[in-house]
C-alpha positions as CSV (number, residue, x, y, z in Angstrom):
1,M,-7.1,18.7,-57.1
2,R,-5.9,19.7,-53.4
3,L,-8.1,16.7,-52.5
4,N,-6.3,14.4,-55.2
5,R,-2.6,15.4,-53.6
6,F,-3.8,14.9,-50.0
7,I,-5.1,11.2,-51.0
8,I,-1.6,10.9,-52.5
9,C,0.5,11.6,-49.5
10,L,-2.0,9.7,-47.6
11,I,-1.9,7.0,-49.1
12,P,1.6,5.9,-48.0
13,A,1.1,7.3,-44.5
14,L,-2.0,4.4,-44.5
15,S,0.2,1.6,-46.0
16,F,0.9,0.4,-42.0
17,L,-2.7,-0.5,-41.2
18,T,-2.4,-3.2,-44.1
19,G,0.7,-4.2,-42.9
20,P,0.9,-7.5,-40.3
21,G,-1.3,-7.1,-37.2
22,F,-3.8,-4.9,-37.8
23,S,-6.1,-7.1,-38.8
24,Q,-5.6,-9.6,-36.0
25,Q,-8.2,-9.6,-33.0
26,A,-6.8,-7.9,-30.1
27,N,-6.3,-11.1,-27.8
28,A,-5.3,-13.5,-30.4
29,P,-1.9,-15.4,-29.5
30,V,0.5,-14.5,-32.3
31,A,4.0,-15.3,-32.3
32,R,5.2,-12.1,-33.2
33,T,8.1,-9.2,-32.5
34,V,7.2,-6.1,-30.8
35,V,5.7,-3.6,-32.7
36,Q,8.3,-0.1,-33.1
37,S,5.7,2.7,-32.5
38,P,5.6,5.7,-30.8
39,I,2.4,4.9,-29.3
40,L,1.8,1.8,-27.6
41,T,-1.3,0.6,-25.9
42,I,-2.4,-2.0,-22.8
43,D,-5.1,-2.9,-20.9
44,S,-3.9,-2.6,-17.5
45,D,-6.9,-4.7,-16.2
46,R,-5.6,-8.0,-18.6
47,I,-2.0,-7.5,-17.0
48,F,-3.0,-7.4,-13.4
49,N,-5.5,-10.1,-13.7
50,E,-3.6,-12.7,-16.5
51,S,-0.1,-12.4,-15.3
52,A,1.6,-14.8,-12.2
53,F,1.0,-12.2,-9.8
54,G,-2.0,-11.2,-10.3
55,L,-3.7,-15.1,-10.3
56,R,-1.2,-15.7,-7.3
57,V,-3.5,-12.4,-5.4
58,A,-6.7,-13.6,-7.1
59,A,-5.8,-17.1,-5.5
60,E,-4.9,-15.6,-2.0
61,L,-8.1,-13.9,-2.3
62,E,-10.5,-16.4,-3.0
63,A,-8.9,-18.7,-0.3
64,K,-9.2,-15.5,2.0
65,G,-12.8,-14.8,0.7
66,A,-14.2,-18.3,1.3
67,E,-12.9,-18.5,5.0
68,L,-14.4,-15.3,5.6
69,S,-17.7,-17.0,4.7
70,A,-17.5,-20.1,6.2
71,E,-16.5,-17.5,9.8
72,N,-19.7,-15.9,9.0
73,R,-21.7,-18.7,8.3
74,K,-20.5,-19.9,11.5
75,I,-21.4,-17.0,13.5
76,E,-24.5,-16.3,12.2
77,S,-25.4,-20.5,13.3
78,D,-24.1,-19.4,16.6
79,L,-25.8,-15.8,17.4
80,E,-29.2,-17.7,16.5
81,V,-28.8,-20.2,18.9
82,E,-28.2,-18.0,21.1
83,E,-31.1,-16.1,19.9
84,E,-33.5,-19.3,21.1
85,Q,-31.7,-19.5,24.4
86,L,-32.5,-15.2,24.5
87,T,-36.7,-16.2,23.3
88,V,-36.7,-19.5,25.8
89,Q,-35.3,-17.3,28.9
90,R,-37.8,-14.6,27.9
91,K,-40.6,-16.7,29.4
92,V,-39.1,-16.8,32.7
93,L,-37.4,-13.8,33.1
94,T,-38.4,-10.5,34.1
95,A,-39.5,-7.7,31.5
96,E,-36.3,-5.5,32.9
97,A,-34.7,-8.9,33.1
98,F,-34.8,-10.0,29.3
99,R,-34.0,-6.2,28.1
100,E,-31.0,-6.1,29.5
101,L,-30.0,-10.1,27.7
102,A,-32.1,-8.2,24.8
103,D,-30.0,-5.1,24.6
104,A,-26.3,-7.3,25.3
105,F,-27.5,-9.7,22.8
106,D,-28.3,-7.1,20.4
107,E,-25.1,-4.8,21.1
108,K,-23.2,-8.4,20.6
109,V,-24.7,-8.6,17.2
110,Q,-23.6,-5.3,16.3
111,Q,-20.4,-5.6,17.1
112,T,-20.3,-8.7,15.0
113,R,-21.2,-6.8,12.2
114,R,-18.6,-4.1,12.1
115,E,-16.0,-6.6,13.0
116,Q,-16.9,-8.7,9.8
117,A,-17.5,-5.4,8.1
118,A,-14.1,-4.6,8.9
119,K,-12.5,-8.1,7.6
120,G,-14.2,-8.0,4.1
121,R,-12.5,-4.2,3.6
122,A,-9.4,-5.3,4.5
123,L,-10.0,-8.0,1.7
124,N,-11.1,-5.5,-0.5
125,D,-8.1,-3.2,0.7
126,L,-5.3,-5.6,0.2
127,V,-6.2,-5.9,-3.7
128,D,-5.8,-2.3,-4.0
129,Q,-2.4,-2.7,-2.0
130,E,-1.4,-6.0,-4.3
131,R,-2.1,-3.9,-7.5
132,E,0.0,-1.3,-6.3
133,V,2.9,-3.2,-4.9
134,F,2.6,-5.2,-8.8
135,L,2.4,-1.9,-10.4
136,N,5.3,-0.4,-8.7
137,A,7.1,-3.6,-10.1
138,A,5.8,-3.4,-13.6
139,G,7.1,0.3,-13.9
140,P,10.9,-0.4,-14.6
141,V,9.3,-3.7,-17.1
142,L,7.0,-1.4,-19.0
143,E,9.6,1.4,-19.3
144,E,12.3,-1.7,-21.3
145,L,9.0,-2.2,-23.3
146,M,9.0,1.4,-24.1
147,R,12.4,1.4,-25.0
148,D,12.5,-1.5,-26.9
149,T,10.2,-0.4,-28.9
150,G,11.5,3.2,-29.7
151,A,8.0,4.1,-28.0
152,A,7.2,7.6,-26.5
153,V,4.2,6.7,-24.3
154,I,2.0,3.5,-23.6
155,L,-1.7,4.3,-23.0
156,E,-4.5,2.6,-21.5
157,R,-6.6,0.5,-24.3
158,R,-10.0,1.7,-23.0
159,S,-9.3,5.5,-22.9
160,V,-8.1,4.9,-26.9
161,F,-10.9,5.1,-29.2
162,V,-9.5,3.5,-32.4
163,S,-6.1,1.5,-33.0
164,A,-3.9,-0.8,-34.7
165,N,-3.9,-4.3,-33.0
166,A,-0.8,-4.4,-33.6
167,I,0.6,-1.7,-30.8
168,D,-1.1,-3.0,-28.1
169,I,1.6,-4.4,-26.2
170,T,-0.2,-6.4,-23.5
171,N,0.3,-10.0,-24.1
172,E,4.2,-8.7,-23.9
173,A,4.2,-7.1,-21.2
174,I,2.1,-10.0,-19.7
175,A,5.2,-12.2,-20.5
176,R,8.1,-9.4,-19.4
177,L,6.4,-9.3,-16.4
178,D,5.8,-13.3,-15.8
179,A,9.2,-13.7,-16.2
180,S,10.8,-11.0,-14.1
181,V,8.2,-10.0,-11.5
182,G,6.9,-14.1,-11.5
183,S,3.7,-14.3,-8.6
184,G,5.4,-11.8,-6.3
185,E,6.3,-14.0,-3.4
186,N,9.2,-14.0,-2.3
């Protein structure tokens, strides 16, 4: 008897599961108004990666990464030539003179590796810095989206075990961020 009352009370509460948007795919482009819900979900990686801001950052990173790769190839080629010259000099130099040149060359190679590794880390730091700028700019936009939907919280979609796709506002957030923040270039 108690189970029947529980089921009868539960049926109206679950009726939203059959409403529009519940059976839609998470990434399916659907023209709809923003859902009114106290809880929303968002895919923060998608928001960054698919927004105009994130696309600009990715393009800049790709260009700078290509520059660094080209620079690394040039340095490697130059060091190979220098190593070959050192090998030729070995035949005519004393062991002590050759050891001084070889040690200097080895130190040059190690210093170059440290410098190039630092440049690679700087590229990674750039992504982190740009993501932080983006998240700071996204805060007010997401707060406005919360107010517009009557939400009390926006949760990271990956942290939610199960949810209705209707409460995922990722596409709407990207659209609003593109409109207000754009690519982030001044």
